[in-house]
C-alpha positions, 0 to 999 in steps of 0.5 A: 499500500502506498504510504508516508512510511515512519522514519527507518521503514523502508528498503535499501537500494541494492539488496541481496537476500538469502532466506529459509524457512522450516514449517511443521505441525508441531515441531521445528524440523530441518528442510533440504535445500532445493536448487532452481534454475534462476529466472529459468534463464540457464537451462541448457538447449544441447542435447545429452552425450550419445550412449550405449543405453539411451538414445539422445535426439535434437528436435528442428522445426522447419516451417514454411508459412507462418513462423510464428507458430512455432512457439505453439509446436513447441509447447504442444511437442512432447517430443520437444520439450522431453528432449533432455530425457532420452528414450532407451531405444529407438521404438520408444523415439518413435512413439514419442514421435507419433503421439505428437501428430495430433497435439501439433495439428490442434496447434495449428488449428488453434492458430488459424490454420486448417490446411496445415500439413506435417511431415517428419524426418529421422537423420534426413530420411521421411518416416512414415508412421502408421500401423507397423509402420514405425519399425523403420523409423525405430531402426533408423534412430537405433543405427546412432546409438552410442555414435551420436545424437539422433537428429529428428526434423519435423517439417511444417507448411501453415497453409492460408490463415482461415478467417471468421465469416459470420459469428452468432450468439443464440440462446439454448433454449430459444434457438435465437439471438440474445437482444443487445439488452441482454448481451452487449456487442463486444462480449466475444471480442470477435469480428468478421474477418478476424483470423479463425484461431480456435484457442480465440474461439475457446477464448470468447466461449469463456468470456460468455460464460464469465459475462452472465456469471457475473450478472448472477447466473450461476448455472450458465451452460456454453457447450463449444460451439462447432464451427463450420469451415469452409475451405473453398473460401477459406472462411469459417462461420461460428455459433455460440449457444448459452443457456443463462439459467435462473437468476440467483443469489447466495444460499447456506454456506455450510463450512467444512473444518478447521481441525485445529481451532473453531470453525466460528472463527473462519465464520465471522471471515465469511461475509456472503449473506442469504440472497446476495446476488451471486458473483464470482467476484464475491467467491474470490473476496471470500477466499482471500479473507478466509486465508488472511487467518494465519492458521488457515492453510487452505480454502476450496469453495464448492458451488452446488449444482442446483438451487434451492427452494427459496432459488438461491444457490448453496456454497460449501466450504472446506478449510484445511489447517496451516503447519502450526510452527513457522522458523526462518532467516534472511541475510543481506547486503546493500552496497548503501547499508552493509550486511544485515541479518533476520530471524523469526519464529512465528506459532499459527494456533498459539492456544488453539483459537488461531491465535497468531504470535510472531517474534523476530529479531534483526541485527544490521551494520549501522553505517555512520551518521554525520551531523549529530549534536549530541553523540549519544554513542560519546564517539565526539561531538559530530560523528557516530563510529560504525556499529551494529544496530538492533531491533526486536519485534513481537506481534500477537493476533486472536481473531473473531473474538467470541466468534465476532469480527473483532480482532485483537492485536497486540505489538511490541518493539524494541531498537536502537538503530541509526538511520541514513548516514553518508553526506545528508546525515541522519539520525540515531535512537533507541526505543522500547514500546507496545500497541494494543489494538482492536479491529472491526471487520465490516466486511473483506474490504473495509475494516476499522482499528483504534488502540492505545500505544506507549513508548519511550526512548530518545532520537538524536540528530543534527537538530539536537537530542530529543527523550520522550514517553509518548502515550499515543491512540492510534485510529486507523481505517484501511479500504482494499478492494484489489485482486492480489496482495502482491500483484494487484491489477484492478481495485483501490487501496487506502489507509488512513491513520491518525494518532493524536499524543496527549501532553500528559505523559511526555510534555510534548502534545501533538498529532500525527496523521496520514493517508495514503492511496493506491489504485490499479487499472488494467487495460485489459482483461488478462492484466498484462497492462496496468496501469498503477498510481500512489499518493501519500500525504502526512502532517504533524500538528498540534504541537507547539514546541516546533520542528526540532521538539519533535523526536528525528523518528517521528518526522516526515522523510522521503527517498527510497523504494517506498516513495522516489526511487533514485535517491538514498532512503529517507534523505529528502526533506528539510535541512539545517543550517549545516545541510543534514537531513531533519526531516519535515512536520509534513510530507507527500509522495506520488507516483504513476507507473505502467506495469506491461507483460512483455511475456507469461514470465517477464514483465517491464515498468516504467515508473516516474516518482516525486515526493517531498517534506516541509517544516510546516504542517502543510506542505509546499507552503514552507521551506523544505524540498522536493525531488523527483526520480525515474527508472524502469523496472524488469520483472520476472513473475513467479508464483508467489509474485513477481521478483522485481530489479528497479533502475532509478536515476534522481531528475534533481539530483544533489551532490552525494546522490548516487548516478543510479540505485538499484532496488531488489524486491519480491512483490510490486512497490505498492 
């Protein structure tokens, strides 16, 4: 989520991290390390060496016509995909080749080539396949044993591309076309003259089903169309037949599992109401809501085949337990801040009520911080020496108090750390604190939270040292309609928080408020082209002590992966007379970026960032600093989210800024 981060929370410009985790149902055990092909870029194309026990082979596609079908042919061919796993004899090799013909024909039809031909040769000799004919091909292949790799060539003539001529969608019950108010034009995304690709027809049929299900017709039926191909005119006529069935709402929700804690906890995360109009999105939101419980390992949602007596669709939810214990560590290195190490332990069902306890410790190299007036480490008046920093965190959550939508949250932190460094200065702090809160979940998108925070510590920078004891009353609102946590393509995220710190404990009263939001627009159905934007604003107001009286770790700073890329973390903001960044009483940041999938696993994301911090509670009307950065991200998509490398440069650099900054992260920056 886009946010104005608390000072010290962020990521370093270049980080190389190694991590592992251990998880079992009850105890911690070691797990075997798994090797993997990094980014899939290092797979070998060289066939195995010839041997006496196997028949290594190579596969070459020779295409006459549209060469773009090569990728589809390779994907459909087991002979090609298994080339690193050679068969034991010629007969097995021929069987692989023979089994490939039907899938390759399907691939060519899928591309719109219905007059295509396929031939094959082994060692330059054409082979004929069929009952009893494969024996000759097997003998040809066997002659290469322990001598050389068997060369297999597949010749493809695509022929002309067929196009669509007449396209219809008719009602299964009446056999007549749907009126425009029941099925708007454009749902199929097909038009006369388009290539007659079988794959496009299947996708159009799926869009018809999705359209009617999205309109609360859960029992829609849409058999695959039976097109008519005219070889003389190289055209195709196709009729789609759809039976929407009755409109329905959600019926009774039946829950099976979990075994390790009260099912009433899971039920509190289900927001489906009887009679609520059926929608696939509501089911997807329900799955996401339930999986937010740390103790839940799996969620399967099934729909009934028929409606109930009230015309609603019963829903069945199967919930599995997650491994109770989790432990892990990470180690990393930054070219700016040096080495880091982190260890953590999590129990996801501490007392048998889905309580989640997480303990974590960070150790990191603390870079030198220039410009500190009163050095708390005693190494001189204007310089804090290099050393180790440490941070310890603990969090506890008890979900669904008494089966309600109210969760209890408890968080604690203790740290001794330095932030910033280099020629821009920074600050050091030492603190300990805890926050207790209650969170009310209105639905899967909206939650409200309020609590009490107590923190004691000190922070020092070029303005001096501030010792404090704060009692805060944090209140926050979170709204999230996005379709994915790590890689959203649609939806909105908003987080707003206000924390008054009354002058009843530490003698300094003020209020710290932030609001941040991000939006995601998919320009196509599959989400391959996404425009993502974010904006955040923060302010400290109601204080009578001025900027210097607010601890440095509570002020606003910009710069870094979470705000303005291309600049060192937390170095954008007002400066002291000596030229060191001191943070501000207000700050803002904004970003626009385009996320473009180039292939199924590779994407790029050009971006533009802007942000600044200021000495007064409102930005722009006071002294401060605003900077812009631009760059591009390279994304590799994995099942757990994109691995992303960002390269950024500041557009209005200062002396001491890095010419180019690299960021490595898992998931999108916002």
